[in-house]
C-alpha positions in Angstrom: 0.1 0.2 0.1 1.4 3.1 -1.1 2.2 5.6 1.9 0.0 8.2 2.7 2.8 10.4 4.0 5.7 11.0 5.4 5.7 12.3 9.3 8.4 12.9 11.7 7.6 12.9 15.2 10.1 14.6 17.5 10.1 13.4 21.7 13.1 14.5 23.5 12.2 11.7 26.9 10.6 8.8 25.2 10.6 5.3 26.7 11.8 2.8 23.3 12.5 -0.6 23.0 12.6 -2.8 26.3 13.0 0.2 28.4 11.2 0.9 31.8 11.1 4.5 32.3 10.2 7.1 29.9 7.2 8.8 28.0 4.9 6.5 26.0 2.4 9.3 24.6 4.3 9.9 21.2 5.4 6.5 20.7 1.8 5.4 20.7 1.3 8.2 18.3 3.8 6.9 16.1 2.8 3.3 15.8 -0.7 4.7 15.4 -0.1 6.9 12.4 2.1 3.7 11.1 -0.3 1.5 11.0 -3.0 4.2 9.7 -0.5 4.3 6.4 2.4 6.8 7.4 5.6 6.7 7.2 6.7 7.6 10.4 10.5 8.7 11.6 10.8 9.0 15.0 13.5 11.6 16.0 14.7 11.2 19.6 17.8 11.9 21.6 20.5 9.2 22.5 20.4 10.3 25.8 18.1 8.2 28.1 16.7 10.9 30.0 15.1 8.8 32.9 17.9 7.0 33.7 20.6 9.6 32.9 22.5 7.5 30.5 23.4 7.4 27.0 21.6 4.3 24.9 23.8 1.3 23.8 22.7 1.7 20.0 24.5 -1.6 19.1 22.0 -3.5 21.8 19.3 -1.4 20.9 16.1 -3.7 20.1 14.7 -1.3 17.1 12.3 -4.2 16.2 10.2 -3.3 19.2 8.5 -0.8 16.9 7.1 -0.3 13.4 8.4 3.0 13.0 11.9 4.4 12.2 14.2 5.7 14.9 16.7 8.5 14.0 19.0 8.9 17.7 20.8 12.0 18.0 23.7 12.6 20.1 23.1 14.7 23.2 25.4 15.4 25.9 25.3 14.1 29.3 23.9 15.8 32.0 23.0 14.5 35.7 20.0 16.1 37.2 16.5 17.2 35.9 17.5 20.6 37.2 21.2 21.9 36.5 23.3 23.7 34.2 24.5 20.7 32.4 20.7 20.0 31.3 20.6 23.2 29.4 23.8 23.1 27.9 22.7 19.8 26.6 19.2 20.9 25.2 21.0 23.8 23.5 23.4 21.4 21.6 20.9 19.3 21.2 18.8 22.2 19.5 21.3 22.6 16.8 21.7 19.0 15.7 17.9 18.5 15.6 17.9 21.5 13.2 20.8 20.1 11.2 18.8 17.1 10.9 16.2 18.7 9.0 18.1 20.9 7.3 19.4 17.6 5.6 16.6 15.7 5.6 13.4 18.0 5.2 11.5 15.8 2.9 8.3 15.7 5.4 4.6 16.2 5.0 4.3 17.1 8.6 6.8 17.7 11.9 5.2 16.7 14.9 7.1 18.5 18.0 6.9 17.5 21.7 7.7 20.9 23.6 9.1 21.3 26.2 12.2 21.4 25.7 11.4 25.1 24.2 14.6 25.8 22.4 14.7 22.4 20.5 10.7 22.8 19.2 12.0 26.4 18.4 15.0 25.3 16.1 12.5 22.5 14.5 9.5 25.1 13.8 12.5 27.4 11.9 13.0 24.7 9.8 9.5 23.6 9.0 8.6 27.6 8.5 11.5 27.6 6.1 10.6 24.7 4.0 6.6 25.2 4.2 6.2 22.1 6.4 3.2 22.2 8.6 4.2 22.1 12.3 2.5 20.9 15.0 3.2 21.3 18.6 2.0 18.9 21.1 2.2 20.7 24.5 3.2 17.9 27.5 4.6 20.6 30.1 5.4 24.2 30.9 9.2 25.4 30.9 9.9 27.5 33.0 6.5 27.6 35.1 7.9 24.3 36.6 11.4 25.2 37.1 9.8 27.8 39.2 8.9 25.4 41.9 12.5 24.5 42.9 14.0 28.2 42.5 11.4 31.2 42.7 13.6 33.9 43.7 11.8 37.3 43.2 13.7 39.5 40.2 16.4 36.8 39.8 14.1 34.0 38.7 12.7 36.6 36.1 16.0 37.3 34.7 16.8 33.4 34.8 14.2 32.1 33.2 13.7 35.0 30.4 15.0 33.0 27.8 12.9 30.1 28.3 9.6 32.5 27.8 11.2 34.2 24.8 11.7 30.8 23.4 8.4 29.2 23.9 6.4 32.5 22.4 8.9 32.1 19.3 8.1 28.6 19.0 4.3 28.7 19.3 4.1 31.7 16.9 5.8 29.1 14.3 2.6 26.4 14.7 -0.2 25.7 12.4 -1.7 23.8 15.2 -1.5 22.9 18.9 -2.4 20.2 20.7 -2.6 19.7 24.5 -2.5 17.4 27.3 -4.8 19.5 29.1 -6.9 22.5 27.8 -4.6 24.9 30.3 -1.6 23.6 28.1 -3.4 24.1 25.0 -4.1 27.1 25.9 -0.8 28.1 26.5 0.0 28.2 23.2 -2.4 31.3 22.4 -1.0 33.4 25.4 1.3 35.2 23.0 -0.9 34.8 19.5 -4.3 35.0 18.4 -6.2 31.6 18.4 -6.1 31.6 14.6 -4.8 27.9 14.4 -6.6 24.7 15.5 -6.3 23.8 19.4 -7.1 20.1 20.1 -7.2 18.4 23.7 -5.8 14.9 23.9 -5.2 13.6 27.4 -1.8 11.8 27.9 -4.0 8.6 28.9 -3.0 4.6 28.1 -4.3 2.0 26.0 -7.0 0.3 28.9 -6.5 -2.8 27.2 -2.9 -3.1 27.3 -3.5 -1.8 31.2 -6.2 -4.5 32.1 -3.5 -7.0 30.6 -0.8 -6.1 32.6 -3.2 -6.2 35.8 -3.7 -9.8 34.8 -0.5 -10.8 34.0 0.7 -9.4 37.0 -1.8 -9.9 39.8 -0.3 -12.9 41.3 3.1 -10.9 42.0 1.1 -8.2 43.8 0.6 -9.9 47.5 -1.7 -7.8 49.5 -3.5 -9.2 52.8 -7.1 -9.2 52.8 -7.4 -6.9 55.8 -5.3 -3.9 54.3 -6.0 -1.1 52.7 -3.6 0.7 50.3 -3.4 4.0 49.5 -0.8 4.4 46.6 1.1 7.5 44.5 2.5 6.5 41.3 5.2 9.1 39.5 8.1 11.4 40.0 9.4 11.9 43.6 10.2 15.4 43.3 9.6 19.0 44.7 6.4 19.1 42.7 4.7 16.7 44.6 3.3 17.1 47.8 4.2 13.5 49.3 5.5 14.7 52.7 1.9 15.9 53.5 0.9 12.2 52.4 3.3 10.4 54.4 2.4 12.1 57.6 -1.4 12.1 57.2 -1.1 8.3 56.6 1.0 8.5 59.7 -1.9 10.0 61.7 -4.4 7.1 60.2 -2.1 4.5 61.1 -2.4 5.1 64.9 -6.0 3.9 64.6 -6.1 1.8 61.6 -2.6 -0.1 61.4 -3.7 -1.9 58.6 -4.0 0.9 56.2 -0.6 1.2 54.1 0.9 3.3 51.9 2.8 2.3 48.4 4.8 5.0 46.5 5.6 3.7 43.2 8.3 6.1 41.1 11.3 7.6 42.3 13.1 11.0 42.1 15.7 13.6 43.9 13.6 13.4 46.9 13.1 10.0 47.9 15.8 10.0 50.7 14.2 13.3 52.2 10.8 11.6 52.0 12.2 8.3 53.6 13.5 10.5 56.5 10.0 12.1 56.7 8.6 8.4 57.2 11.4 7.6 59.7 10.2 10.8 61.9 6.5 10.1 61.9 7.1 6.5 62.0 4.6 5.8 58.6 4.4 2.1 57.2 5.3 3.0 53.8 7.0 0.9 51.0 9.2 2.7 48.4 8.7 0.1 45.5 10.8 2.7 42.9 10.1 2.4 39.3 7.9 -0.5 38.1 7.4 -1.6 34.5 4.2 -0.3 33.6 2.2 -3.7 33.5 3.3 -3.9 37.3 2.4 -1.0 38.3 -1.0 -1.6 36.5 -1.3 -4.5 39.0 -0.1 -2.5 42.0 -3.1 0.3 41.2 -5.5 -2.3 40.7 -5.1 -3.9 44.1 -5.2 -0.7 45.8 -8.0 1.1 47.4 -7.2 4.8 47.0 -5.2 6.7 44.7 -3.4 10.1 44.9 -2.8 12.9 43.1 -0.4 14.6 45.3 0.6 17.9 44.3 2.3 21.2 46.1 0.2 24.6 45.9 2.0 26.2 43.3 2.6 23.3 41.0 1.9 23.9 37.1 0.8 20.5 36.2 -2.7 20.1 35.0 -3.8 16.6 34.1 -0.3 14.7 34.7 0.3 11.4 32.7 -0.5 9.1 35.7 -4.2 9.9 35.9 -4.8 7.7 32.7 -3.7 4.9 34.6 -5.5 5.8 38.0 -8.8 6.3 36.4 -8.3 2.7 34.3 -7.4 1.1 37.9 -11.1 1.9 39.0 -10.2 3.5 42.6 -11.3 6.6 43.9 -8.9 9.4 43.6 -7.7 12.2 46.3 -6.7 15.2 44.6 -4.3 18.0 45.9 -3.8 20.1 42.9 -5.5 23.6 42.4 -5.5 23.0 38.6 -9.1 24.5 38.1 -9.4 22.3 35.3 -8.6 19.3 36.8 -10.2 20.0 40.0 -13.3 21.0 38.3 -13.1 17.5 36.6 -12.8 15.4 39.4 -15.6 17.1 41.1 -18.0 17.2 38.1 -17.2 13.6 36.8 -17.4 12.3 40.7 -14.3 9.9 40.7 -12.5 11.5 43.7 -12.2 14.6 46.1 -10.1 17.6 46.3 -8.6 18.2 49.1 -6.3 21.6 49.7 -2.9 20.9 49.1 0.2 20.5 51.9 -2.6 20.4 54.6 -2.1 17.4 56.8 -5.4 18.0 58.6 -7.5 18.3 55.1 -5.7 15.2 53.6 -6.1 12.9 57.0 -9.6 14.0 57.0 -10.6 13.0 53.2 -9.0 9.7 53.6 -10.3 8.8 57.0 -14.3 9.8 55.3 -13.1 7.6 52.3 -11.8 4.5 54.3 -14.7 4.2 56.3 -17.1 4.4 53.6 -16.9 1.6 51.3 -20.1 2.5 49.3 -18.1 5.9 48.2 -15.1 4.5 47.6 -16.7 1.8 45.4 -19.0 4.2 43.5 -16.2 6.5 42.8 -14.2 4.0 41.7 -16.9 2.8 39.1 -17.0 6.0 37.9 -13.6 6.3 37.6 -13.1 3.4 35.1 -16.1 4.9 33.2 -14.1 8.1 32.6 -11.0 6.1 31.5 -12.9 4.6 28.8 -14.6 7.7 27.6 -12.0 10.2 27.6 -8.3 8.7 28.5 -8.5 5.4 26.3 -5.9 6.0 23.8 -7.6 3.6 21.2 -10.1 6.5 20.9 -9.0 9.6 22.1 -5.7 9.7 19.9 -7.9 9.7 16.6 -8.6 13.0 17.3 -4.7 13.9 16.5 -4.8 11.8 13.4 -7.8 13.6 12.4 -6.0 16.9 12.9 -2.8 15.7 10.7 -5.2 14.5 7.8 -6.8 18.0 8.0 -3.0 19.5 7.9 -1.7 17.5 5.4 -4.6 18.3 3.0 
């Protein structure tokens, strides 16, 4: 069958081959487009962002994907927030631009943002060769950085280049996709909304989630009388996990059968372990687990936590699709107007003021002591997962957008 067109997808932090860590949104989209009849080149860094190592390309399993993969060399950096990372992305921006200068026979380019400077470099080449250019907003830079470094005047000066790059990149776009309405709308902060805007949650493949639960259910051992409160994701300053540990520690004084499970890792893990020792919380730090194993843990849990600090910029994080697919009630401390409204309107959880141990403790106790409410919210969560977060359905909106632009 003749190709329907040649598409380039850029993502800086994808999980490829048999890797455990990394983003899957753009990989899934690439597979979907390839199956739909397009020729897809997936352009990414040789540096594995989540594991902070260079990929061994000689040992890499390319057969895991149906699309073409183009690795571009990027310098090493040791942390998510460090000067070396800024320099690495600067170098990567130049090299990605060189790649597209040498091979620009594409019918459309689809790019993740951030990094802002790399997206801007790609957009400039796309505009030069009149290639339709779509930006997919997966995070907000530098807004996310200000959680760790928010110093009056100094932060404004330090982060100004990120704002400038974002503004310039969005002005080059022919369409903007966002993982939430808040993220998609960021592209129109400095330009008129004169191009298509599509909101597609990160979501997951619900069938794959269920298969992971079935395959690993026997590996996750849970006593019949235990209640599990669980969090999955990065352990960083954006996530209010210290408050969660303190709240569960209080609950365990009267309800020792309540257990806390933290799936994931990050720079604040040692700090959180210290908090757990300080308040004598029975918490299990499980680290990163393969997605199918994580699915089994979420399915065995009773309450799932979307725990963010008050000034966190996240809107609808990646984990939400998995939480909903697990069919469990959610406690949300995000102040995102979009997501907190969704929690209340769709009925799959409760909103709690962030960084408030009393409020979080009370919300958890109310759920633990009312199984009927937990069951009702869980059923609603599963329905929302199928209706709004299932990639097999929701990502078709992106395919339709791409077809529209290529016509």
